[in-house]
C-alpha positions, 0 to 999 in steps of 0.5 A: 966348853969351859975355857976353850974351843968347842969341837964338832962331833962327827958321825960316820955312816956306811952307804953302798951305792951303784952306778952304770956310769962309773965309780965317781958316779956311784960316790955322788949316789952315795952322797945324794942318798946320804943328804936325803936322811941326814944333815951337815955331810962333810966328807966321803971315804971310799973303803971298797970299789967293785964292779959287775960284769955282764957279757965280758964288759963292766955293767955296773960300778959299786962303792962302799962308802964311809960318809961323815956328818956333824951332829947337831949340837945340844946346847 
């Protein structure tokens, strides 16, 4: 960038994750899955929480997460 500071360009992907332990663990699972295929992950935004119920209790916690990462520079 001429005469200024270069800005990072971010990309956002959507990841669905599930855990029997809780929503926080489901979020960790989402990040773990993302970092297995992309680099430079910077943040996670949980868009939606959901749970499945079996025998009158929660059996699985699910999150719909938006994960942002920095694109590699082409220069």
